[in-house]
N, C-alpha and C positions, 0 to 999 in steps of 0.2 A: 542622494538616493533615499527613498522612503522605505524603511525597514519594517515599520509597524505603524498602524493607524487606528485610532479609537474615535468613534463618532456614533451618531444616531442613524440607524438604518431606516431610510425613508422610502426606498423603492427596491423591489426585487423582481427581475424578469426571468422566468424559468425557461423561456424559449431561447433567449440569447445568453443565458448564464451570466448576467450582469446585474450589478446593484448600484445604488447611490447611497453614499455615506456622507452625512452632513457633519462637518466639523466647523463650528462657529458659523460664519457667514459663507463658507465655501462648501460645495457639494462635490465629492470625488466620485467618479465612475470607476468601478473595479470589475474585472472579470473574475469569476470563481469557478472551480471545478464542479462538475455535475452533482456529486454527492453533497456539496456544501449548500446547494440550493434548498434541498429538503431540510438540512440541518438548521438553516437560517430562516425558514419560512414562518416560524412563529416568533421571530425576533423583530419584526417590523414595528417601528416606533420605539424601540429600545436601543440602548447603547451596546455596541459590539466592538471587539478588538480583532483586527485581522493582521496577519503577518504577510508582508508584501514582497513581491518580485516585480521588477521593472524591466521592460525590454522595448526595443524599437521595432515596429512592424512596417514592412513595405520594401520598396526597392531603393537601395542606397544610391545606385547609379542614376536613377531618375529624380532623386531629391525628394521623394515622397515618403519620408519616414514619419510614422505616427507613434508617439509615446503611449505605451499601454501599461496598466497597473493591474497585477493579479493579486488577489487576496486569499489567504488560507486561515481557517479557524485555529490551527495549531502550528507552532514552529516546525514540528516534526513532519507535518503535511507538506510544508514547503520543501523540506529536504527530500522527501519521497518524490515530489514532482520534478525536482532538479535532476534526480537520477533517472526518472522515467523518460524525460525528454532527451536523454543521451542516446536512446535507441534510434538506430537509423530509420528514417521515414516517419518518426513521431515528432511533430513540431508542437509549438505552444498551443495552437488552436485545437489540433487533433487530440492532444493530451487532455485539455480542459473538458472536451466532450466525452472522451473515453472514460475518464475517472468518475463514473456514475454510481459506483458501489463503494462501500467502506474500503479505505485503503488497506486495512489489515487483511481483508478478504482477498483483495487483488494481489497483495504481496504473498499471501499463502499460496494462491494458485500459481504464481510465478515460481516460487520455491518448490512447489510440488510438480512443476512441469505440466500443469493442467491447461493445455491449449484450448480444449473445448470450452472451459469456463471463460477464458479470456476472449473468445470469439463472441460471447454474449454482450461484451462491452460495445457501446456505440463506436462505429467507424473502425473496429478492429476485426479484420478478416483473419483467415487461418494463417496466411503467410506472415502477416504482421505479428500475430500472436506467437508464432514460432520464433520470430526474430527477437521478440521481447524476452522470451524464455532463454534463448541462446545468449543474450547479452546481459541479462540481469539475474539469472538464477545463481544463487550463492551469495548475492550482495544485499538481500532484503530480509535476512533472518530476523533481525530485531523488529521489523515491522510485522512480519508474519506471526511472531509470538504474541502480538497484541490482539489477535483474533480470539475473542472470548471462547468461541467454540465453532466447530465446523457443523454443517447441517446434520442433525441427528446424533452428534457425538459430543458428549460433555467430558471434560478432562480436568483432573486436578493439576495445579501448577507444577511444573517440572522442578525436581530438586537440582542442585548444582551438578551432581554426578549424572543425572539423566540428561541434562542440557548438554553436558560435554559428550556424553555417549551419542546423543542425537547428531551433534556436529561431526563426530567421527563417522557415523553411518552415512550421513549425507556425502561426506568426502569419499566414501567407498562406493558411492553410486546408488544408494537407496533413495526412493522417493520419500519426501517428507511425511506424507500421510502413512505410508507403509512403516517407516521407521518409528513414528509415534505409536502406531498400533503394536509393533513388536516390543517396544520399550515398556508399554503399559502391561502387556501380557507377561513379559519376563519379570516385571516387578511383582505382579500378582502370583506368578508361579514360584518365584524364589525371593520372598520378601527379605531374606537374610543378606541378599546381594546388595552391597552398598557402594563399592568403588566403581569408577568409570570402566576400567578394563574388564572387571568381572561382569558388569552389566552388558557390555558389548559381546563378551563370550556367551553369556546367557541368551542373548538375542540370536546368535548364530546356532546355538544348540536348539532353540525353538525352530529355526528355519530348517534344521536338519531332521526335525521330527522328534526331538527328545521330549520326554514328559517329566514333569516335576516328581 
């Protein structure tokens, strides 16, 4: 099994999401997710390293199995992809086309239950988006945290207590975006609050209409 490959990027096809990577005298064809096409577009002629996932495509009963190689710019991207394809109805090809935006943004939308945003991804309709949220929400927190900022909202990195409070609020059924807003407001309103429990209590005081 090829786990990682380094070579010179000699060709990139945005229509098919494929590339050719030259390693010595051999050129490997790899499929890549949609977001990686734009990431790699300025790397043609340069050496790149991709983390790989192999699978067989076709009908096993008919004996028409074709080996495929998928490449990811980061090891964590490969992990995300492997989780994404566990969703019912989302296969390898569909996932490659669907992941056309930064993975951290997609993860954030899943954790936030944002079905509308997910339907903007290629080949993802409302029903599939709802299925993705149902099966993956609560499992992609580490990927969602990698989002530098949501549109129009810049945030300071969460403290340990704030991160723990966020997880508690999510478990209590709060949307991620709402929970983050409430934590930020509580921290501004009561800067002396430092512990996780106190921060969660402060959040619910805000929700009840309490003023600092």
